[in-house]
C-alpha positions as CSV (number, residue, x, y, z in Angstrom):
1,X,-175.9,-149.7,-185.4
2,X,-177.8,-150.4,-188.7
3,X,-176.0,-151.2,-192.0
4,X,-177.4,-151.4,-195.6
5,X,-176.2,-154.7,-197.0
6,X,-175.2,-153.0,-200.2
7,X,-172.7,-150.9,-198.1
8,X,-171.4,-153.6,-195.9
9,X,-171.3,-156.8,-198.1
10,X,-167.8,-156.1,-199.1
11,X,-166.5,-155.9,-195.5
12,X,-168.6,-158.8,-194.0
13,X,-165.9,-161.3,-195.1
14,X,-163.7,-159.8,-192.4
15,X,-166.3,-159.8,-189.7
16,X,-166.2,-163.6,-188.9
17,X,-166.5,-164.1,-185.1
18,X,-168.1,-160.7,-184.4
19,X,-171.4,-161.1,-182.5
20,X,-174.6,-159.8,-184.1
21,X,-178.1,-159.5,-182.6
22,X,-180.5,-159.1,-185.6
23,X,-180.4,-160.2,-189.2
24,X,-183.1,-158.7,-191.5
25,X,-184.0,-160.4,-194.8
26,X,-185.6,-158.8,-197.8
27,X,-188.6,-161.1,-197.4
28,X,-189.3,-159.3,-194.1
29,X,-187.9,-162.0,-191.8
30,X,-186.0,-160.9,-188.7
31,X,-183.7,-163.3,-186.9
32,X,-182.0,-162.9,-183.6
33,X,-178.8,-164.8,-183.2
34,X,-175.1,-164.7,-183.8
35,X,-173.3,-163.6,-186.9
36,X,-170.8,-166.3,-187.8
37,X,-169.2,-164.9,-190.9
38,X,-169.8,-164.4,-194.6
39,X,-168.4,-164.5,-198.1
40,X,-169.4,-162.5,-201.2
41,X,-172.2,-165.1,-201.9
42,X,-173.3,-166.5,-198.5
43,X,-173.8,-165.2,-195.0
44,X,-173.7,-167.6,-192.1
45,X,-175.9,-166.9,-189.1
46,X,-176.6,-168.9,-185.9
47,X,-180.1,-169.0,-184.3
48,X,-180.0,-171.0,-181.1
49,X,-178.2,-174.2,-182.0
50,X,-178.8,-174.0,-185.7
51,X,-176.3,-172.6,-188.1
52,X,-178.0,-171.1,-191.1
53,X,-176.7,-169.8,-194.4
54,X,-178.4,-167.1,-196.5
55,X,-177.5,-165.8,-199.9
56,X,-176.1,-162.4,-199.5
57,X,-178.6,-161.2,-202.1
58,X,-181.5,-162.0,-199.6
59,X,-180.0,-160.0,-196.8
60,X,-181.5,-156.6,-196.2
61,X,-179.6,-155.5,-193.1
62,X,-177.4,-156.7,-190.2
63,X,-177.7,-155.1,-186.8
64,X,-174.6,-155.7,-184.5
65,X,-175.0,-156.0,-180.8
66,X,-171.6,-154.3,-180.0
67,X,-168.1,-153.7,-181.1
68,X,-165.2,-156.0,-180.2
69,X,-163.6,-155.4,-176.9
70,X,-160.6,-153.1,-177.4
71,X,-157.2,-154.4,-176.4
72,X,-156.0,-153.1,-173.0
73,X,-153.6,-150.2,-173.1
74,X,-150.0,-151.1,-172.7
75,X,-148.6,-150.8,-169.2
76,X,-147.0,-147.5,-168.4
77,X,-143.2,-147.4,-168.6
78,X,-141.4,-147.8,-165.3
79,X,-140.7,-144.4,-163.7
80,X,-137.3,-142.9,-164.5
81,X,-135.2,-142.9,-161.3
82,X,-134.5,-139.3,-160.1
83,X,-130.8,-138.3,-160.4
84,X,-128.8,-138.7,-157.3
85,X,-128.7,-135.5,-155.4
86,X,-125.3,-134.3,-154.3
87,X,-124.6,-134.4,-150.6
88,X,-125.3,-131.1,-148.9
89,X,-122.3,-129.0,-148.2
90,X,-121.3,-128.9,-144.5
91,X,-122.7,-125.9,-142.6
92,X,-119.9,-123.5,-141.8
93,X,-120.7,-121.3,-138.8
94,X,-121.2,-117.7,-139.9
95,X,-120.0,-116.2,-136.6
96,X,-117.0,-116.8,-134.4
97,X,-116.7,-116.1,-130.7
98,X,-113.6,-114.6,-129.1
99,X,-113.6,-116.0,-125.6
100,X,-113.2,-114.0,-122.4
101,X,-109.6,-114.0,-121.3
102,X,-108.2,-113.6,-124.8
103,X,-105.0,-111.5,-124.8
104,X,-105.0,-108.3,-126.9
105,X,-101.4,-107.1,-127.5
106,X,-101.8,-103.5,-128.8
107,X,-99.5,-100.7,-129.6
108,X,-100.6,-97.2,-128.7
109,X,-101.3,-94.8,-131.6
110,X,-101.8,-91.8,-129.3
111,X,-100.2,-90.5,-126.1
112,X,-102.3,-90.1,-123.0
113,X,-101.4,-88.8,-119.6
114,X,-102.8,-87.3,-116.5
115,X,-102.9,-84.0,-118.4
116,X,-106.0,-85.6,-120.1
117,X,-109.2,-85.8,-118.2
118,X,-111.3,-89.0,-117.8
119,X,-113.3,-89.8,-120.9
120,X,-110.5,-88.8,-123.4
121,X,-110.5,-91.1,-126.4
122,X,-107.4,-92.7,-127.8
123,X,-106.5,-95.1,-130.6
124,X,-104.3,-98.2,-130.8
125,X,-103.6,-101.1,-133.1
126,X,-103.2,-104.8,-132.7
127,X,-99.5,-105.7,-132.7
128,X,-100.2,-109.4,-133.4
129,X,-102.9,-111.4,-135.2
130,X,-105.9,-112.1,-133.0
131,X,-106.6,-115.8,-133.5
132,X,-109.4,-118.2,-132.3
133,X,-108.8,-121.9,-132.9
134,X,-106.2,-121.1,-135.6
135,X,-108.5,-118.7,-137.4
136,X,-107.4,-115.1,-137.8
137,X,-110.3,-113.0,-136.5
138,X,-108.5,-109.7,-136.6
139,X,-105.0,-109.3,-138.3
140,X,-102.1,-107.3,-136.9
141,X,-102.8,-103.6,-137.5
142,X,-106.5,-103.8,-136.7
143,X,-107.7,-100.6,-135.1
144,X,-108.9,-100.4,-131.5
145,X,-110.2,-97.5,-129.5
146,X,-110.2,-96.8,-125.8
147,X,-110.6,-94.1,-123.3
148,X,-109.1,-92.7,-120.1
149,X,-111.0,-94.3,-117.2
150,X,-109.4,-92.3,-114.5
151,X,-106.9,-89.3,-114.5
152,X,-105.7,-87.8,-111.2
153,X,-102.8,-85.4,-111.1
154,X,-100.4,-85.3,-108.0
155,X,-100.3,-82.2,-105.8
156,X,-97.4,-79.8,-105.9
157,X,-95.7,-81.2,-102.8
158,X,-97.4,-84.6,-102.0
159,X,-99.4,-87.3,-103.5
160,X,-99.1,-89.2,-106.8
161,X,-100.5,-89.0,-110.3
162,X,-102.8,-91.9,-111.3
163,X,-103.7,-92.8,-114.9
164,X,-106.0,-95.7,-115.9
165,X,-107.0,-96.6,-119.4
166,X,-109.1,-99.4,-121.0
167,X,-110.2,-100.5,-124.5
168,X,-113.9,-100.4,-125.5
169,X,-114.0,-100.9,-129.3
170,X,-112.4,-102.9,-132.0
171,X,-112.9,-102.4,-135.7
172,X,-113.2,-105.6,-137.7
173,X,-114.0,-105.6,-141.5
174,X,-115.2,-102.0,-141.3
175,X,-117.6,-102.6,-138.3
176,X,-116.9,-101.4,-134.8
177,X,-117.7,-103.8,-132.0
178,X,-117.9,-102.9,-128.3
179,X,-115.5,-104.8,-126.0
180,X,-114.8,-104.9,-122.3
181,X,-111.1,-105.3,-121.3
182,X,-108.9,-105.2,-118.3
183,X,-107.4,-101.8,-117.4
184,X,-103.9,-100.6,-117.6
185,X,-102.8,-98.2,-114.7
186,X,-99.8,-95.9,-114.4
187,X,-98.9,-94.2,-111.1
188,X,-96.2,-91.5,-110.7
189,X,-95.4,-88.6,-108.5
190,X,-93.4,-87.1,-105.7
191,X,-94.3,-89.3,-102.8
192,X,-94.5,-92.8,-104.4
193,X,-92.4,-95.0,-106.7
194,X,-93.6,-94.9,-110.3
195,X,-95.5,-98.1,-111.2
196,X,-97.4,-99.5,-114.1
197,X,-100.0,-102.3,-113.6
198,X,-102.2,-104.4,-115.9
199,X,-105.3,-105.1,-113.9
200,X,-107.1,-108.4,-114.5
201,X,-104.2,-109.8,-116.6
202,X,-102.6,-112.1,-114.0
203,X,-100.0,-112.3,-111.2
204,X,-96.6,-110.8,-112.0
205,X,-97.9,-108.6,-114.8
206,X,-97.2,-105.3,-113.0
207,X,-93.7,-104.0,-112.9
208,X,-92.0,-101.3,-110.7
209,X,-90.5,-98.1,-112.1
210,X,-87.6,-96.1,-110.6
211,X,-88.9,-93.4,-108.4
212,X,-88.3,-89.7,-108.4
213,X,-89.1,-86.8,-110.7
214,X,-88.3,-87.2,-114.4
215,X,-88.3,-91.0,-114.3
216,X,-87.9,-92.4,-117.8
217,X,-89.0,-95.7,-119.5
218,X,-89.7,-98.5,-117.0
219,X,-89.5,-102.2,-117.1
220,X,-91.7,-104.3,-119.4
221,X,-95.3,-104.8,-118.4
222,X,-97.2,-108.0,-119.4
223,X,-96.4,-109.2,-122.9
224,X,-93.8,-106.6,-123.6
225,X,-95.9,-103.5,-122.7
226,X,-94.2,-100.6,-121.0
227,X,-95.2,-97.2,-119.6
228,X,-93.6,-93.8,-119.1
229,X,-93.8,-91.3,-116.3
230,X,-92.6,-87.8,-116.7
231,X,-92.3,-85.5,-113.8
232,X,-95.5,-85.5,-111.8
233,X,-97.5,-86.7,-114.8
234,X,-98.3,-90.3,-115.4
235,X,-97.9,-90.8,-119.1
236,X,-98.4,-93.6,-121.7
237,X,-96.7,-92.6,-124.9
238,X,-97.6,-93.3,-128.5
239,X,-95.8,-96.5,-129.7
240,X,-95.9,-98.2,-126.3
241,X,-96.8,-101.9,-126.3
242,X,-99.5,-102.9,-123.8
243,X,-101.4,-106.1,-123.1
244,X,-105.1,-106.1,-122.4
245,X,-107.4,-109.1,-121.9
246,X,-111.1,-109.4,-122.9
247,X,-113.3,-109.6,-119.8
248,X,-116.4,-110.6,-121.8
249,X,-116.6,-112.8,-124.9
250,X,-117.1,-111.2,-128.3
251,X,-119.0,-112.7,-131.3
252,X,-118.2,-111.4,-134.7
253,X,-119.0,-112.5,-138.3
254,X,-116.3,-114.6,-140.1
């Protein structure tokens, strides 16, 4: 970079210690060395080991070899620690499984008998909350649906009527789920004692009924369930309490 002395004489006082390569004098001399500093009247310049002084009026130009080394940038600030993240909430299972063998205590909403053919649908309701590990999966009053599995009417003189029912659906939170349960059987007629049996529920669940035509309400079956037989027809009346058990597990949303 080249400067006219007339433009830089006023700032040379502040340039002491800045290196220079070339000093040009008005008499045509050109010196290579180091600029040592100056005042308004004198410029000091080093050539080799010699320190020279020149009247500033004799200086034509001063060519600098380079600018001072800039100061290093300040170190970056330490990173701001990230805020502590809250511990993740525990994962709550979204489904719950009702195991096989679970008891379903239901109250019949419809009457079914051997007057109905196999396949006839009927409704019922839970008579007690259905719980799994203390959690109510289906409250009392939950709707269930079933069908007549077998319906056989006794003959006029001999034989017995046989009625068998089972549950196949439960409605939880507005959704119907298929279920497989034990059966409930009622037998009545001329030639046999009237009986009611819960199959697959366990020993001692079945109970005997008084025989003969027109037999009325019998003994309790299972967890308070009962059955009716009327004449030659095996009948399970609306309002009767019957115990079924799940034969297969059922998984439902919480």
